C-alpha positions as CSV (number, residue, x, y, z in Angstrom):
1,X,-13.7,13.3,19.2
2,X,-14.2,13.8,22.9
3,X,-15.1,11.0,25.4
4,X,-17.5,10.6,28.3
5,X,-17.7,8.3,31.2
6,X,-20.8,6.2,30.6
7,X,-23.1,6.7,33.5
8,X,-21.9,5.4,36.9
9,X,-18.9,3.6,35.5
10,X,-15.3,4.1,34.4
11,X,-16.1,3.2,30.8
12,X,-14.9,5.8,28.3
13,X,-17.1,6.2,25.2
14,X,-17.1,8.6,22.3
15,X,-19.4,11.6,22.4
16,X,-21.2,10.1,19.4
17,X,-22.0,6.5,18.8
18,X,-22.1,4.7,15.4
19,X,-25.4,3.0,14.9
20,X,-25.2,0.0,12.5
21,X,-28.9,-0.8,11.9
22,X,-28.1,0.3,8.3
23,X,-25.3,-2.3,7.9
24,X,-26.8,-4.8,5.4
25,X,-29.4,-4.7,2.7
26,X,-31.8,-7.5,3.9
27,X,-34.4,-4.9,4.9
28,X,-34.4,-3.2,1.5
29,X,-32.8,0.1,2.5
30,X,-29.4,-0.4,4.1
31,X,-25.7,-0.1,3.1
32,X,-23.9,-2.9,1.3
33,X,-20.7,-4.3,2.8
34,X,-18.3,-2.0,1.0
35,X,-20.3,1.1,1.9
36,X,-20.8,0.0,5.5
37,X,-17.0,-0.6,5.8
38,X,-16.3,2.9,4.6
39,X,-18.8,4.3,7.1
40,X,-17.2,2.3,9.9
41,X,-13.6,3.3,8.9
42,X,-14.5,7.1,8.8
43,X,-16.1,6.9,12.2
44,X,-13.0,5.2,13.6
45,X,-10.7,7.7,11.9
46,X,-12.6,10.5,13.6
47,X,-11.8,8.9,17.0
48,X,-15.0,7.0,17.5
49,X,-15.0,3.9,19.6
50,X,-18.7,3.3,20.5
51,X,-20.4,0.9,18.2
52,X,-24.1,0.1,18.5
53,X,-25.8,-2.9,17.0
54,X,-28.4,-5.5,17.9
55,X,-29.1,-9.2,17.2
56,X,-32.1,-8.4,15.1
57,X,-30.6,-5.7,12.9
58,X,-30.7,-6.7,9.2
59,X,-31.5,-10.3,10.4
60,X,-28.0,-10.6,12.0
61,X,-26.0,-9.2,9.1
62,X,-25.2,-6.0,11.1
63,X,-23.5,-8.0,13.9
64,X,-21.7,-10.1,11.3
65,X,-20.3,-7.1,9.5
66,X,-19.3,-5.4,12.8
67,X,-17.5,-8.5,13.9
68,X,-15.5,-8.6,10.6
69,X,-14.8,-4.8,10.7
70,X,-13.4,-5.0,14.3
71,X,-10.8,-7.6,13.4
72,X,-7.4,-6.5,14.5
73,X,-8.6,-3.8,16.9
74,X,-11.4,-5.3,19.0
75,X,-9.8,-4.2,22.3
76,X,-10.2,-0.5,21.4
77,X,-13.9,-0.8,20.6
78,X,-16.7,-0.3,23.1
79,X,-19.1,-2.8,21.6
80,X,-22.8,-2.6,22.4
81,X,-25.4,-5.0,21.2
82,X,-28.9,-5.9,22.3
83,X,-31.3,-8.8,22.9
84,X,-35.1,-9.1,23.4
85,X,-36.7,-8.7,20.0
86,X,-37.4,-11.4,17.3
87,X,-39.4,-11.4,14.1
88,X,-42.8,-13.1,14.2
89,X,-42.6,-16.9,14.1
90,X,-43.9,-19.9,16.0
91,X,-41.5,-19.9,19.0
92,X,-43.0,-18.5,22.1
93,X,-39.6,-18.0,23.7
94,X,-37.9,-16.4,20.7
95,X,-38.4,-12.9,22.1
96,X,-38.6,-11.3,25.6
97,X,-36.5,-10.4,28.5
98,X,-36.4,-13.8,30.1
99,X,-33.3,-16.0,30.8
100,X,-33.8,-18.5,27.9
101,X,-33.9,-15.8,25.3
102,X,-31.1,-13.9,27.0
103,X,-28.7,-16.9,27.0
104,X,-29.6,-18.0,23.5
105,X,-29.3,-14.4,22.2
106,X,-25.9,-13.6,23.8
107,X,-24.4,-16.9,22.5
108,X,-25.6,-16.2,19.0
109,X,-24.3,-12.6,19.1
110,X,-20.9,-13.6,20.3
111,X,-20.6,-16.0,17.4
112,X,-21.7,-13.4,14.8
113,X,-19.5,-10.7,16.4
114,X,-16.5,-13.1,16.6
115,X,-15.6,-12.0,20.1
116,X,-15.4,-13.5,23.6
117,X,-17.2,-10.7,25.3
118,X,-19.6,-7.8,24.7
119,X,-18.8,-4.5,26.4
120,X,-22.4,-3.2,26.8
121,X,-25.4,-5.5,26.6
122,X,-28.7,-3.7,26.2
123,X,-32.2,-5.0,27.0
124,X,-33.7,-3.8,23.8
125,X,-37.2,-3.3,25.0
126,X,-39.2,-4.0,28.2
127,X,-41.4,-7.0,27.4
128,X,-44.0,-6.1,30.2
129,X,-44.1,-9.8,31.3
130,X,-40.8,-11.1,32.7
131,X,-40.2,-10.5,36.4
132,X,-37.6,-7.8,37.0
133,X,-35.7,-10.2,39.3
134,X,-35.3,-12.7,36.5
135,X,-33.9,-10.1,34.0
136,X,-31.5,-8.5,36.4
137,X,-30.2,-11.7,38.0
138,X,-29.7,-13.2,34.5
139,X,-27.7,-10.2,33.3
140,X,-25.6,-10.3,36.4
141,X,-24.8,-14.0,35.7
142,X,-23.6,-13.1,32.3
143,X,-21.4,-10.4,33.8
144,X,-19.9,-12.9,36.3
145,X,-19.3,-15.3,33.5
146,X,-17.3,-12.6,31.6
147,X,-19.6,-12.7,28.5
148,X,-20.7,-9.1,29.0
149,X,-19.1,-6.3,31.0
150,X,-21.9,-3.8,31.5
151,X,-25.7,-3.7,31.1
152,X,-28.0,-1.1,29.7
153,X,-31.7,-0.6,29.2
154,X,-33.6,0.6,26.1
155,X,-37.2,1.6,25.6
156,X,-38.6,1.0,29.1
157,X,-40.6,3.2,31.5
158,X,-38.8,5.2,34.2
159,X,-40.5,3.4,37.1
160,X,-39.4,0.0,35.9
161,X,-35.8,1.2,35.4
162,X,-35.7,2.7,38.9
163,X,-37.2,-0.6,40.3
164,X,-34.6,-2.7,38.4
165,X,-31.6,-0.7,39.5
166,X,-32.7,-0.4,43.1
167,X,-33.2,-4.2,43.2
168,X,-29.8,-4.8,41.6
169,X,-28.0,-2.5,44.0
170,X,-29.7,-4.0,47.0
171,X,-28.7,-7.5,46.0
172,X,-25.3,-6.8,44.7
173,X,-26.1,-7.4,41.1
174,X,-24.9,-5.5,38.1
175,X,-27.1,-2.4,37.6
176,X,-27.9,-0.6,34.4
177,X,-25.2,2.0,33.7
178,X,-26.9,3.5,30.6
179,X,-30.3,4.1,29.0
180,X,-31.2,4.2,25.3
181,X,-34.2,6.3,24.3
182,X,-35.7,8.0,21.3
183,X,-34.7,11.7,21.9
184,X,-34.7,14.6,19.5
185,X,-36.3,18.0,18.9
186,X,-39.3,16.1,17.7
187,X,-39.5,13.6,20.5
188,X,-39.1,15.4,23.9
189,X,-41.7,13.5,25.9
190,X,-38.8,11.6,27.5
191,X,-38.1,14.8,29.4
192,X,-41.1,14.0,31.7
193,X,-39.8,11.0,33.4
194,X,-36.9,9.2,31.6
195,X,-34.4,12.1,31.5
196,X,-35.0,12.8,35.2
197,X,-34.4,9.2,36.1
198,X,-31.2,9.2,34.1
199,X,-30.0,12.2,36.1
200,X,-31.1,10.8,39.4
201,X,-29.5,7.3,38.9
202,X,-26.5,8.6,37.0
203,X,-27.3,6.7,33.9
204,X,-25.5,7.4,30.6
205,X,-28.0,8.7,28.1
206,X,-27.9,7.6,24.4
207,X,-30.4,8.8,21.8
208,X,-31.7,6.7,18.9
209,X,-33.3,8.5,16.0
210,X,-31.8,11.9,16.9
211,X,-32.9,13.2,13.5
212,X,-36.4,11.8,13.9
213,X,-36.1,9.3,11.0
214,X,-35.0,12.1,8.6
215,X,-37.5,14.8,9.6
216,X,-34.7,16.9,11.1
217,X,-32.2,16.2,8.4
218,X,-33.5,18.9,6.0
219,X,-34.8,16.2,3.7
220,X,-38.5,17.0,4.1
221,X,-39.9,20.5,3.9
222,X,-43.2,22.4,3.9
223,X,-46.2,20.0,3.9
224,X,-43.8,17.0,4.2
225,X,-42.0,18.3,7.3
226,X,-43.9,15.8,9.5
227,X,-43.1,12.9,7.3
228,X,-41.0,10.1,8.7
229,X,-38.4,8.6,6.4
230,X,-39.1,5.2,7.9
231,X,-42.6,5.3,6.7
232,X,-41.6,6.0,3.1
233,X,-41.8,2.7,1.1
234,X,-38.8,3.8,-1.0
235,X,-36.8,4.3,2.2
236,X,-38.0,1.3,4.2
237,X,-39.0,-1.3,1.7
238,X,-40.9,-4.2,3.0
239,X,-40.3,-3.2,6.6
240,X,-42.4,0.0,6.3
241,X,-45.6,-1.9,5.9
242,X,-45.0,-5.1,7.7
243,X,-42.8,-4.5,10.7
244,X,-42.2,-0.9,11.7
245,X,-44.2,1.0,14.3
246,X,-45.8,4.3,13.3
247,X,-43.4,6.9,14.6
248,X,-44.9,9.7,12.4
249,X,-44.8,13.0,14.3
250,X,-47.5,15.8,14.4
251,X,-47.1,17.7,11.1
252,X,-47.9,21.1,12.5
253,X,-45.4,20.8,15.3
254,X,-42.8,19.3,13.1
255,X,-43.2,22.2,10.7
256,X,-42.5,24.7,13.5
257,X,-39.4,22.8,14.6
258,X,-38.0,22.6,11.0
259,X,-38.6,26.3,10.5
260,X,-36.7,27.1,13.7
261,X,-33.9,24.8,12.6
262,X,-33.7,26.5,9.3
263,X,-33.4,29.9,11.0
264,X,-30.5,28.7,13.2
265,X,-28.9,26.9,10.4
266,X,-28.8,30.1,8.3
267,X,-27.3,31.9,11.3
268,X,-24.4,29.5,11.9
269,X,-23.9,28.4,8.3
270,X,-24.3,24.7,9.0
271,X,-26.7,22.1,7.9
272,X,-30.1,21.6,9.5
273,X,-29.0,18.1,10.7
274,X,-25.9,19.4,12.4
275,X,-27.9,22.0,14.3
276,X,-30.4,19.3,15.4
277,X,-27.6,17.1,16.7
278,X,-25.8,19.9,18.3
279,X,-28.9,20.8,20.3
280,X,-28.7,17.5,22.1
281,X,-25.4,18.6,23.7
282,X,-27.2,21.4,25.4
283,X,-29.6,19.2,27.4
284,X,-29.5,19.2,31.2
285,X,-28.2,15.6,31.0
286,X,-25.5,14.9,28.5
287,X,-26.8,13.0,25.5
288,X,-24.8,10.7,23.2
289,X,-26.5,10.6,19.8
290,X,-26.5,7.3,17.9
291,X,-25.6,8.2,14.3
292,X,-27.0,5.9,11.7
293,X,-26.1,6.4,8.0
294,X,-26.7,4.7,4.7
295,X,-24.3,6.9,2.9
296,X,-20.8,8.1,3.9
297,X,-21.7,11.7,3.2
298,X,-24.5,11.5,5.8
299,X,-22.1,10.3,8.5
300,X,-19.5,13.0,7.6
301,X,-22.2,15.7,7.9
302,X,-23.4,14.4,11.2
303,X,-19.9,14.1,12.7
304,X,-19.3,17.8,11.8
305,X,-22.0,18.7,14.4
306,X,-19.5,17.8,17.2
307,X,-17.7,21.1,16.9
308,X,-20.8,23.2,16.4
309,X,-21.4,25.7,19.2
310,X,-24.9,27.3,19.6
311,X,-25.6,30.5,21.5
312,X,-28.0,30.6,24.4
313,X,-30.5,32.5,22.1
314,X,-30.2,29.9,19.4
315,X,-30.8,27.0,21.9
316,X,-33.9,29.0,23.2
317,X,-35.2,29.3,19.7
318,X,-35.1,25.5,19.3
319,X,-36.4,24.9,22.8
320,X,-39.4,27.2,22.3
321,X,-40.3,25.7,18.9
322,X,-40.2,22.1,20.3
323,X,-41.4,22.5,23.8
324,X,-43.9,20.1,25.3
325,X,-46.3,20.2,28.2
326,X,-44.8,18.1,31.0
327,X,-48.3,17.4,32.3
328,X,-49.3,16.5,35.8
329,X,-47.8,16.7,38.4
330,X,-45.1,19.0,36.9
331,X,-47.5,21.6,35.6
332,X,-49.1,21.8,39.1
333,X,-45.7,22.6,40.7
334,X,-45.5,25.8,38.6
335,X,-48.7,27.3,39.9
336,X,-48.3,30.3,42.2
337,X,-50.5,28.9,44.9
338,X,-48.7,25.6,45.0
339,X,-45.3,27.2,45.1
340,X,-46.4,29.3,48.0
341,X,-47.8,26.5,50.2
342,X,-45.3,23.8,49.3
343,X,-42.4,26.0,50.5
344,X,-44.2,28.2,52.9
345,X,-43.7,31.2,50.6
346,X,-39.9,30.8,50.7
347,X,-39.2,29.0,47.4
348,X,-37.3,32.0,45.9
349,X,-35.0,32.1,49.0
350,X,-34.1,28.4,48.9
351,X,-30.9,27.7,46.9
352,X,-30.7,24.3,45.3
């Protein structure tokens, strides 16, 4: 296992994070305590130190398990958890980015995790309501109190992230050091704005669903290549119909990507999943995949991707099969006329 500095910080995290949304069986599809412990131990034995959970995962069981598993070596773990979300109920303040939910959530997480502090506290999703000043000042207060050490942002638009960090830096508050986004060969629309803002602001980049819910694991083939495992009732149980957003990809595009993966997989003699995960290491901004597994064999296979090298031609094969249209204004910048007038005809002579 190699380690990276997380964004604009001195925090060292493993090049692959262990996602623990699968810890617990309350949602009908996760790992029981014994299996979850084995997954955790194998990740640690591989040198992993970056654990990702959330207050909402398996109704709190994920945090409880992680708290128990960390006993005796808490100081060597970079512990990340999240707040913002809540299941439907009658409490108007049970979810959101505001102070009340933030304070109540962090206190509950600290108890479940059996720890005095959280290393990285994620805003789980932008609620589109709370003033940015309230969220950033509230997070800074938690840092000053020593309850959290760093803050990160998940599932928010690039403009809001830029606004939040600019405000934090101007006022001397704790800025986001990392971003968590859905990123995979299937989901590359983040390359339009989110990946560039991560590069511009020096934010660590972590990817959830790096195998697109199983589509890139080799589990689905042919006409099922665009099928999302999280939409399969056998995989998701009650959550598939009641709670989960429809993440199902375009079947034709997914089929092309899976075909390209199979080609590269055959060339390198590795699993389709390992190739898909290795591709993330070849992005312009380094990506830390969040590896979630229900079975120990899945984690072991995923970890093996860390020593898989891809050739330039193999990366291009995957890039071409999964490419997206960046859209306006980026598509306009590539037009010959625009390149000529924007640089006075000197673009090719300007070294950047």
